[in-house]
N, C-alpha and C positions, 0 to 999 in steps of 0.2 A: 516281425512277428506275424504269423497268420491271423487273420481277423477272427476266425473261430476261437483261437486261443485267447485273444483279447476278450471276446465275449464270455468265454468260459470263466475268466477271472472276474469279470465285472457284473455278471448277472447274479445278484444277491450273494456273491461270495461263496457259492456252493460249487462243488465239483460237478463237471458235466457228466451226463449219462448218455452213452451212445446206445442206440437201439436200431432195430430194423424199421422198414418202411411199412406203410399200410396200417398205421397205429391209431388213426383218428376215428373215433366212434362217437355217436351222440351221447353215450352214457359214461365215457371214460376218456378224459383228456390227458391223463398223466401216467397211465399204466405202462410199465416197462415189460416188453415181451422178449422171449428168447430169440436168438438168431444172430447172425453176423451182419452188421451194418456195412453198407458201402464205405470205403475209406475216405470218401470225399465229403462226408457230412457228419455233423454231431447234432444231438438234441439236448437242449437245456430247458430250464423252466423260468418263466417270468413270474415274479411274486410267489415263490414256492412256499408251501405250507399255509397259504391263505385261500380264501374262497375264490380268488381271482387266478389261481395257479393255472398256467397254460403253457404249452410247448413253444419253444423257439428252435427252428431248424436252420442250421447254417450249412450251406453247400459251397465247398471250396473246389474250384476247378484246378486242374494241374497247371494251367498257364495263368499268369497274372492278368488282371484286367479290372474293369470297373466293378463297383459294388452296388447292389440293388437291395432294397427292403420291400418286401411284399406283405401287405396286411389284409386279412380277411376277418369278417365277423365282428366289426365294430358295432353293428346292429344284429342282435341275436336272432331275428326272424328272417334274415337274408341268407338263406341256406346256400343258394348258388354262389354267393360271394365267398363264404368260407370253404365250401367244397372245392371251388376253383383254386383257392389258396393252398388247400391240402394237395391238390394235384401238382401245383408248382413245387411243393416241398418234396415230391418224388422225382423230379427231373434232375438230370445232370447237364452240365454246361461245358462249352469248349474253353472258356476263359472267364476269370473274374470270380466274384463271390456273390451269392444270393442268400440273404437272411429272410426267413419266412416266419411271420407270426400269423398262423392260420386262423386261430380262434381267439381273437383279442378280447372278447367280452363273454367269458365263460358263464357267468351267472345268467345273462340274458339268453345265451344260446340254450342253456339247460331249460329255461322257461319257454323258449320259442317266442320271446318278446323283443321288441325293438330296444327297450330300455332296461337298465338294471336298477337297483334300488336308489341310485344317485341320479337317475334321469338318463338323458340321451348322451352316451359317451362321446359321440362325435360332435358334440357342442361344448366340449370342455377344454378345447385346445386354443386358448386365447392367444392370438398373435402378439408377439412382443411382451408376453406376460407368462406367469406361472400357470401351468395346467391346473384345473380346478379340483380334481379328485385324485385319490391315491393311484387308481388304475391309469388315469390319463398321464399322471406324472411318470409312472413306470414305463409306459409306452414311449413317452417323449424322451426319457433317458435312454431307451433302446435306440431311438432314432439318432440321438447325439453320439452314442457309443459306436454305432454302426458306421457313421460318417458316410451315408449313401451318396452315390452319384445320381440315383434316381429312386423314387418311391412310387409304388403302385398301391392304391387303396381300392379293393374290389368289393362292389356292392351289388344289390339288386333293387330295381325300381318298379314303378307302376306306370301304366298309361303310355301315351305316345308323346314324344317331345314336341312342344308348342301346339299340339292339337288338344291335349288334356292339360290345361294351364296349371292345375294344381299338382301335377305329377311331373317327375323328371323325365321319364321315358328312356329311350335308348340313346345314350350319349357318353362321350368321354370329355371330362373337364380337366384341362391342363393348368399348371401354373404358368406364369409369364417368363420363367427362367429359361435361358438358353434357347434351344430349338424345340421346346416342349409343345408349343402350339402346332408347329409344322409336323412333328411326330404324331400328335393326336389326329391331325387331319389325314395323314398318310395311313394311319391305322384304321380310321373309319372307312377310308376308301378300300383298303384291303378287306375288311370285314364285309362290306357291302358287296364286293365282287366275289369273295371266296366262301362266305358263310351264310349270308342272308338269301333265302330262296327268292327267285323272281316273283313268286306269287305273294310275297309279303313286303310290298313296297313301303308300307307305313313303318316297317321295322328297321329301315335303314339307319345305321348309326350316324350321328352328327356330332360336331365338336361344340361343346357348351362354352360359356364364357370363361375367361381366364380366372383362375383362383388367385386373387390379388391381395389377400390378407384382410379382406373386409368382413370375414365371417370366422367364428371360432371353431373351425373344422381342422382336422389333422392336415389335410392337403394344403389349406390356406396357410397354416403355421409353417409348414415345411418351406413353402415358397417365400413367405415373408421373412421368417427368421433366418433361414439358411441360404436362400437364393438358389434352391435346388429344384431341378425338374421333378414334378410329381403329377400324378394323374388319378382322378377318380373314374373308375369304370362302372357304368350303370347299365344293367341288362334288364329289360322289362318283363314283367309277368303277363303282359297283355297278350293273350292267345298263344302262350308258350308253355312248354312243360319244363320241369326242373332240369332234366338232362340237357335239353337244348340250351338253357341259360348257362349251365356249367360249361358246355362246349364253346359257346360264344365268348364267355368271359375268359376262359383259358386261352383261346385263340388271340384275344386282345392282349392278354398278358405276354404271351410268347412274342407277338409282333413288337410290342413296346420295349421289351427287354432287348430284343435283337437290334432295335433302332439305337439303343444305347451301348451297343457293342457286347452284349451278353447273349450269345447264341446257344440255344438249346441243342443238346446232342440228340439225334434220333435214336430211339430205343423202342423195341417191340414191347418191352415190359414197363415202359413209362407212359402208357396211355392215359387218357383222361379218366378220372375217377368215375365209377358207376354210381349214379345218384339214386337215392331211394325215392319212391313215389310217395306223394302225399306230404302232409305236415306243414305246408305253407298256407296260411289262412287266406291269402289273396289270390290263389290260383284260380 
């Protein structure tokens, strides 16, 4: 059974809705638009009919291969994270399956805030325990149903790593599973060589500490409960604009997916999303 068929049956028991691309807007997370979608993907809803309703896009390549889950928008004010996830949802791949949850925390995204009414969503995924909120439980169910070989959690941060101690800075945090640490290090080297200008040495990506299950974050729970490679990608607002952060985050996602055997197909129409200016309070 194709994984998108499995997800179609499992996501709230509703029939899937296939739609075209370029459907993600700040004001409308679920509107169906006319047009013929590519035959390699479907779009469904997580928690349909609720205030949390949000799209899940599943991309099935022609050839079998690994499965990835890409998550953006756990924090509603991290626009570059969820816009980068939206970009991934427009890509096609040579092999495997990519499931994308671009806007995980719709209420917080609508408000432009880090938290929703239940607090910080990315602090609700207790390792070896039940997620604490309805939305966290639904996201964790998606993780379990997807059975991913790798999980990417795309964020935006502040400051410079280890220079501004209270801020995360520009870093990739892997789980300890498999070769995740080595892949994170290789991706940081790639980004520093190919993406970070020589004039911005403080913005070089670095590998953060392994996610070892010691914190109630989605990535920690993936590594601890499932033993699956996972990565948090953090791109800083420090002297960067939104489009730059989207570009760096999508470059990190593309490199990490390729490291796990999920190669993106080159396409002139699958470029990185055009980011809007303004709207992030920490720019």
